[in-house]
Kinemage of the C-alpha trace (Angstrom):
@kinemage 1
@onewidth
@group {chain A} dominant
@subgroup {mainchain}
@vectorlist {calphas} color= white
{ca met a 1} P -15.382 -15.925 61.215
{ca gly a 2} L -13.536 -17.788 58.287
{ca arg a 3} L -13.915 -17.002 54.754
{ca ile a 4} L -17.415 -16.929 53.397
{ca pro a 5} L -18.276 -18.404 50.786
{ca ser a 6} L -16.008 -21.056 49.904
{ca arg a 7} L -13.749 -21.102 46.605
{ca gly a 8} L -15.828 -23.543 44.961
{ca ala a 9} L -19.089 -21.964 45.809
{ca cys a 10} L -17.708 -18.525 44.633
{ca leu a 11} L -16.462 -19.928 41.356
{ca ala a 12} L -19.892 -21.463 40.827
{ca ala a 13} L -21.637 -18.284 41.499
{ca leu a 14} L -19.212 -16.136 39.384
{ca ala a 15} L -20.091 -18.612 36.239
{ca leu a 16} L -23.888 -17.899 37.010
{ca ala a 17} L -23.387 -13.959 37.453
{ca gly a 18} L -21.183 -13.086 34.482
{ca cys a 19} L -20.511 -9.367 34.973
{ca met a 20} L -19.935 -8.929 38.463
{ca ala a 21} L -19.542 -5.972 40.956
{ca ile a 22} L -17.010 -7.161 43.356
{ca gly a 23} L -16.510 -4.060 45.423
{ca asp a 24} L -13.774 -2.988 47.938
{ca ser a 25} L -14.072 -4.308 51.506
{ca ala a 26} L -11.674 -1.886 52.777
{ca val a 27} L -14.239 1.032 52.541
{ca pro a 28} L -17.632 1.181 54.343
{ca ile a 29} L -20.633 -0.596 52.562
{ca gly a 30} L -22.091 1.950 50.302
{ca thr a 31} L -25.696 2.625 50.436
{ca leu a 32} L -28.717 4.355 48.611
{ca arg a 33} L -31.527 5.776 50.809
{ca phe a 34} L -35.124 6.072 49.682
{ca ala a 35} L -37.402 7.880 52.082
{ca ala a 36} L -40.817 6.423 52.704
{ca pro a 37} L -43.440 8.195 50.351
{ca arg a 38} L -46.178 8.420 53.184
{ca arg a 39} L -45.399 9.944 56.562
{ca ser a 40} L -46.015 8.003 59.668
{ca thr a 41} L -44.953 7.375 63.106
{ca glu a 42} L -43.831 3.888 62.464
{ca his a 43} L -40.225 4.426 62.034
{ca val a 44} L -39.602 1.306 59.757
{ca leu a 45} L -36.478 0.578 57.855
{ca val a 46} L -35.807 -2.132 55.115
{ca ile a 47} L -32.351 -2.765 54.443
{ca val a 48} L -31.713 -4.800 51.296
{ca leu a 49} L -28.607 -6.906 50.439
{ca pro a 50} L -27.862 -7.471 46.712
{ca gly a 51} L -27.209 -10.690 45.007
{ca met a 52} L -23.814 -11.994 43.437
{ca gly a 53} L -22.579 -9.584 40.937
{ca ser a 54} L -24.898 -6.849 42.042
{ca asp a 55} L -24.926 -3.584 44.035
{ca ala a 56} L -27.138 -0.756 45.240
{ca ala a 57} L -27.101 0.876 41.945
{ca glu a 58} L -28.499 -2.221 40.071
{ca met a 59} L -31.168 -2.576 42.587
{ca lys a 60} L -32.221 0.957 42.285
{ca glu a 61} L -32.211 0.430 38.419
{ca glu a 62} L -34.514 -2.559 38.943
{ca arg a 63} L -36.950 -0.467 40.892
{ca leu a 64} L -37.021 -2.394 43.850
{ca pro a 65} L -37.561 0.538 46.154
{ca glu a 66} L -40.729 1.303 44.275
{ca ala a 67} L -41.676 -2.174 44.597
{ca ile a 68} L -41.462 -2.158 48.274
{ca his a 69} L -43.066 1.106 48.609
{ca glu a 70} L -46.167 0.042 46.595
{ca ser a 71} L -46.920 -2.395 49.520
{ca trp a 72} L -45.444 -0.747 52.397
{ca pro a 73} L -45.255 3.216 51.765
{ca glu a 74} L -44.629 3.999 55.492
{ca ala a 75} L -41.190 2.230 55.301
{ca asp a 76} L -37.927 3.755 54.407
{ca val a 77} L -35.565 1.646 52.332
{ca val a 78} L -31.897 1.372 51.978
{ca leu a 79} L -30.062 -0.554 49.291
{ca thr a 80} L -26.536 -1.643 50.046
{ca ser a 81} L -23.615 -2.522 48.147
{ca ala a 82} L -22.588 -5.429 50.287
{ca thr a 83} L -20.774 -6.958 47.305
{ca phe a 84} L -18.760 -9.852 46.890
{ca ala a 85} L -15.774 -8.487 48.561
{ca tyr a 86} L -17.423 -8.196 51.917
{ca tyr a 87} L -17.967 -11.931 52.048
{ca arg a 88} L -14.678 -12.850 50.462
{ca asp a 89} L -12.908 -10.882 53.142
{ca asp a 90} L -14.935 -12.039 56.187
{ca lys a 91} L -16.434 -8.451 56.676
{ca leu a 92} L -20.090 -8.794 55.640
{ca val a 93} L -21.670 -9.383 59.160
{ca pro a 94} L -19.659 -7.148 61.377
{ca arg a 95} L -19.731 -4.241 58.819
{ca leu a 96} L -23.580 -4.806 58.117
{ca asp a 97} L -24.135 -4.635 61.898
{ca gln a 98} L -21.789 -1.789 62.784
{ca glu a 99} L -22.441 0.546 59.851
{ca ile a 100} L -26.082 -0.175 58.874
{ca val a 101} L -28.269 -2.056 61.431
{ca glu a 102} L -26.851 -0.593 64.861
{ca pro a 103} L -26.798 2.869 63.587
{ca ala a 104} L -30.487 2.608 62.385
{ca tyr a 105} L -31.631 1.589 65.657
{ca val a 106} L -29.528 4.373 67.324
{ca ser a 107} L -31.124 7.017 64.823
{ca gly a 108} L -34.612 5.952 66.042
{ca tyr a 109} L -35.794 3.335 63.978
{ca ala a 110} L -38.298 1.141 65.985
{ca arg a 111} L -38.205 -1.821 63.574
{ca val a 112} L -35.467 -2.783 61.063
{ca trp a 113} L -36.090 -5.404 58.347
{ca leu a 114} L -33.264 -7.135 56.486
{ca ala a 115} L -33.950 -8.537 52.952
{ca gly a 116} L -31.635 -10.312 50.503
{ca ala a 117} L -31.698 -11.608 47.069
{ca ser a 118} L -29.777 -14.812 45.941
{ca leu a 119} L -26.330 -14.627 47.619
{ca gly a 120} L -27.726 -11.729 49.735
{ca gly a 121} L -30.552 -14.085 51.127
{ca met a 122} L -27.606 -16.309 52.493
{ca gly a 123} L -25.911 -13.046 53.782
{ca ala a 124} L -29.122 -12.125 55.706
{ca leu a 125} L -29.019 -15.728 57.220
{ca leu a 126} L -25.403 -15.325 58.187
{ca tyr a 127} L -26.310 -11.963 59.923
{ca glu a 128} L -29.267 -13.789 61.808
{ca arg a 129} L -26.801 -16.543 62.932
{ca glu a 130} L -24.393 -14.060 64.552
{ca his a 131} L -27.240 -11.776 65.896
{ca pro a 132} L -30.334 -13.921 66.235
{ca gly a 133} L -33.346 -11.795 66.582
{ca lys a 134} L -31.551 -8.516 66.403
{ca val a 135} L -33.458 -7.390 63.226
{ca thr a 136} L -37.206 -7.359 63.285
{ca gly a 137} L -37.498 -9.769 60.515
{ca ile a 138} L -35.755 -11.305 57.372
{ca val a 139} L -37.099 -11.428 53.747
{ca leu a 140} L -35.339 -13.931 51.717
{ca phe a 141} L -35.717 -13.681 47.714
{ca ala a 142} L -34.417 -16.992 46.051
{ca pro a 143} L -31.817 -17.441 48.758
{ca phe a 144} L -28.547 -19.495 47.914
{ca leu a 145} L -28.880 -22.030 50.698
{ca gly a 146} L -26.041 -24.354 50.041
{ca asp a 147} L -24.487 -26.860 47.777
{ca pro a 148} L -26.650 -29.751 46.106
{ca lys a 149} L -24.899 -32.153 48.087
{ca leu a 150} L -25.661 -30.752 51.366
{ca leu a 151} L -29.141 -30.160 50.490
{ca glu a 152} L -29.541 -33.763 49.282
{ca glu a 153} L -28.093 -34.877 52.880
{ca ile a 154} L -30.695 -32.643 54.783
{ca arg a 155} L -33.549 -34.037 52.618
{ca ala a 156} L -32.481 -37.690 52.956
{ca ala a 157} L -32.443 -37.097 56.678
{ca gly a 158} L -35.912 -36.246 56.696
{ca gly a 159} L -35.722 -32.504 56.753
{ca pro a 160} L -33.825 -29.948 59.082
{ca lys a 161} L -35.302 -31.281 62.306
{ca leu a 162} L -34.019 -34.732 61.907
{ca trp a 163} L -30.674 -33.979 60.225
{ca glu a 164} L -27.359 -34.117 62.131
{ca pro a 165} L -25.018 -31.553 61.309
{ca gly a 166} L -22.088 -33.249 62.956
{ca pro a 167} L -19.379 -31.540 65.124
{ca leu a 168} L -19.065 -27.848 63.988
{ca pro a 169} L -16.472 -25.304 65.405
{ca ser a 170} L -18.167 -22.179 66.955
{ca glu a 171} L -16.368 -19.982 64.246
{ca met a 172} L -17.668 -20.029 60.651
{ca ser a 173} L -15.435 -20.626 57.709
{ca gly a 174} L -15.760 -21.253 54.033
{ca asp a 175} L -15.734 -24.960 54.635
{ca asn a 176} L -18.660 -24.966 57.110
{ca tyr a 177} L -20.868 -21.738 56.702
{ca gln a 178} L -23.522 -23.883 54.816
{ca arg a 179} L -23.773 -26.267 57.583
{ca gln a 180} L -23.690 -23.615 60.270
{ca val a 181} L -26.695 -21.802 58.611
{ca trp a 182} L -28.676 -25.212 58.298
{ca lys a 183} L -27.728 -26.030 61.899
{ca met a 184} L -29.247 -22.678 62.950
{ca val a 185} L -32.492 -23.590 60.976
{ca arg a 186} L -32.520 -26.734 62.874
{ca glu a 187} L -32.536 -24.996 66.231
{ca trp a 188} L -35.481 -22.888 65.271
{ca ala a 189} L -37.355 -26.055 66.596
{ca asp a 190} L -36.517 -24.901 69.937
{ca arg a 191} L -36.750 -21.148 69.279
{ca pro a 192} L -40.023 -20.969 67.220
{ca gly a 193} L -40.007 -17.236 67.607
{ca leu a 194} L -37.066 -16.807 65.102
{ca ala a 195} L -38.556 -18.810 62.545
{ca arg a 196} L -41.687 -16.660 62.664
{ca his a 197} L -39.778 -13.608 61.635
{ca val a 198} L -38.461 -15.165 58.426
{ca trp a 199} L -40.018 -14.720 55.046
{ca leu a 200} L -39.181 -16.531 51.824
{ca ala a 201} L -40.217 -15.990 48.185
{ca val a 202} L -39.054 -18.080 45.103
{ca gly a 203} L -39.767 -18.693 41.442
{ca thr a 204} L -41.371 -21.915 40.330
{ca arg a 205} L -38.357 -22.078 37.826
{ca asp a 206} L -35.574 -20.824 40.069
{ca arg a 207} L -32.326 -22.974 40.410
{ca phe a 208} L -32.770 -22.334 44.018
{ca leu a 209} L -36.091 -23.600 44.362
{ca glu a 210} L -35.190 -27.000 45.985
{ca gly a 211} L -33.240 -25.302 48.565
{ca ala a 212} L -36.217 -22.841 49.307
{ca arg a 213} L -38.736 -25.856 49.394
{ca leu a 214} L -36.403 -27.723 51.838
{ca leu a 215} L -36.788 -24.754 54.278
{ca glu a 216} L -40.419 -24.007 53.598
{ca pro a 217} L -41.603 -26.323 56.397
{ca glu a 218} L -39.619 -24.649 58.972
{ca leu a 219} L -41.613 -21.371 58.338
{ca pro a 220} L -45.032 -20.007 59.045
{ca lys a 221} L -47.521 -21.171 56.075
{ca thr a 222} L -48.171 -17.563 55.220
{ca his a 223} L -44.413 -16.642 55.418
{ca tyr a 224} L -43.700 -18.836 52.186
{ca val a 225} L -44.565 -17.715 48.567
{ca glu a 226} L -43.949 -19.490 45.075
{ca leu a 227} L -44.511 -17.352 42.044
{ca val a 228} L -44.244 -18.234 38.383
{ca gly a 229} L -40.860 -17.313 37.130
{ca gly a 230} L -37.059 -17.668 37.500
{ca his a 231} L -34.124 -16.120 39.193
{ca thr a 232} L -34.890 -12.721 37.957
{ca trp a 233} L -35.636 -9.053 39.038
{ca asp a 234} L -38.960 -9.182 37.603
{ca leu a 235} L -39.997 -11.903 39.851
{ca trp a 236} L -38.214 -10.510 43.040
{ca arg a 237} L -40.134 -7.197 42.428
{ca ala a 238} L -43.448 -9.096 42.364
{ca ala a 239} L -42.236 -10.963 45.333
{ca ala a 240} L -41.551 -7.724 47.112
{ca arg a 241} L -44.876 -6.476 46.710
{ca glu a 242} L -46.708 -9.490 48.062
{ca ile a 243} L -44.434 -10.319 50.781
{ca phe a 244} L -44.109 -6.598 52.203
{ca ser a 245} L -47.917 -6.341 51.650
{ca arg a 246} L -48.319 -9.292 53.903
{ca ile a 247} L -45.891 -8.167 56.414
{ca arg a 248} L -47.366 -4.645 56.530
{ca ser a 249} L -50.939 -6.145 57.168
{ca glu a 250} L -49.634 -8.280 59.905
{ca ser a 251} L -47.973 -5.196 61.505
{ca leu a 252} L -51.396 -3.243 61.317
{ca glu a 253} L -53.169 -6.165 63.048
{ca lys a 254} L -50.760 -6.293 65.900
{ca gln a 255} L -51.055 -2.565 66.185
{ca arg a 256} L -54.855 -2.784 66.310
{ca ala a 257} L -54.390 -5.434 68.891
{ca gly a 258} L -52.586 -3.112 71.134
């Protein structure tokens, strides 16, 4: 897989991020684990990818685990330091799979959810492209979904279903990863089960709102949430409480139905 994201996208994101946690891709992805406050037999894990410039320590300081546990007290939470270096050095997806997702299943988790904020949302989609359906579900908080020029191209075509991505190599690169992700979204029309395990939340004043609204029609109606606010942890905590509450309710309904 080629370098992701592209240099131009990285520089733009860096300008927005300010102080930035770059990390070191030569070492395993760092994690912080938060046990479920309520014992159960569910064996559920929520893995969270940070946004650009963030890491597991910041997500802990922002009280994201508490927000998730308010709505889903039976779920364990793992915050990751899947920082910029893993994207830059083409190691995010393989490391995430080998070091965190696969070991979670081996250790006995029956369901594994992958969540990501901002750039981490794109990271979750990149993982889904390489390992479709491997995680139980994906939760995207204001995900970066591509450059404005590409989003306008998709919108002008009438949405992802009508958009033609053009010829693309099988290997992702810094030049094509955005188109590769939207090509995956386009293919959800033929595999609706994959779209049904994706959830998205975004603020009404978020800079990535238009991309989120472009993705909205491809998701089940109850899987898309807009809340008043911007690209902030305050909004993402509220979004986590709302979305994971819905996920838990849906999960309990399925259990009762047998």
